[in-house]
Phi, psi and omega in degrees: 000120184274179182298322179293325174299313182295319180294320180296314184296314188269001168256336178279324180304308177299324178296316181294316178298318182295315178299316181298313181296321178299316176298316180298314180302318179294322178289322177295321179299323176294316179297318181292327171300315178299317180296319176299320179293322178293319181292327177291332180278333180222102185297335177295340178266357187300313182294323179291318179297323179296321180291324175298314179297321178298315180299316178299319181296316180297317181292323177297323176299316179296320179297319177294322177293314180301310184297316180300312182293323180299311183297314179301315182291322177300315182292322176297318180300321177294314185295318186253031180288114184271354189284129173244318183258003180106160180264139185221141174242126181275163180290342177282354180097356179280143182209163175288130181303331180299327178297323178295315178296317179297321179299314181296322179290323174300316176305315178299320179295322179294315180300319181296319178295316181294319178295325178298311179297321177297319183297312178301311181297316182293319181288322185278356180298136175302335181259026179299318181296313180299319179293328178294313179301316178298323182289318182292328183289341178295335179276357183273127178280131179278150181225212183245011179255126178296150182302318184301321180290321175301317180297317180297317177300321178293317181298318180297316177300316180297325180297316180292328179292317178288339179281352174302138184298329182289349181251008178290127176237150176301151181297135179103336180274158185290131178287138177295151181282166175299320178299315178300318182290326176291321174298319177297319176297320180290318178298317182275358179058037175284338179225155178296150182304315183296328181286321176298316180300319180294326174293322176300315178300316179294327179290321175299319177299311179305315184298320179297316183293322175301325186257027165094016177298141178279071181234126181249337179219150177232168182289149185294328180299338177293310179294320180297319180294323180296316178296323180289318182288330171301317179293320178295324181287322179295321176294317178299320179299319180292336183267347183275000000 
């Protein structure tokens, strides 16, 4: 392989990588817009959609680092290319050290390309949402309370939340979401911050269950807390 072939290889590779990363970035921006739209239409999907965006962001950071390092090394190799008569490997095993360096950088370029393709395929999968739900559900500790009982306790708590006078809206207008109501409680300081945060956590658990998480039982303290907050909301309603 002569100097011109090496120069062509290591000048074309960074251009191709830069073009590929640019295309992926444009595609990711479109996908994140679709995710935001979906979360805006259904508040119960918001936390799951945020986790999807977080995963995309982490992988994009890795892609930018890999591509950036590969491109810089490609350009350095061109600038400091010492080869004039070509690279040769003898039968005795001796070779030009430049060949080893070039091989490592080519390997890094291939790794970047493979990671890019994996990233595209992973994000574009139709079941990306379902896989995110399944991954999040693994962090849920199982207990002795059936999911149906937990959901019923949540429904009763939500009824008490919506019964608060501050959330009454004229008939026909859009009802506020649970997230919006909890943020309002936090802003007005009608409940302690830790209690509102706990309700957010219980809402996230409810949302996972609603969207197909493989959860059959939850810990008893989840249902106990819902009953406690229902009572607190009923007392708050009487005082408003």
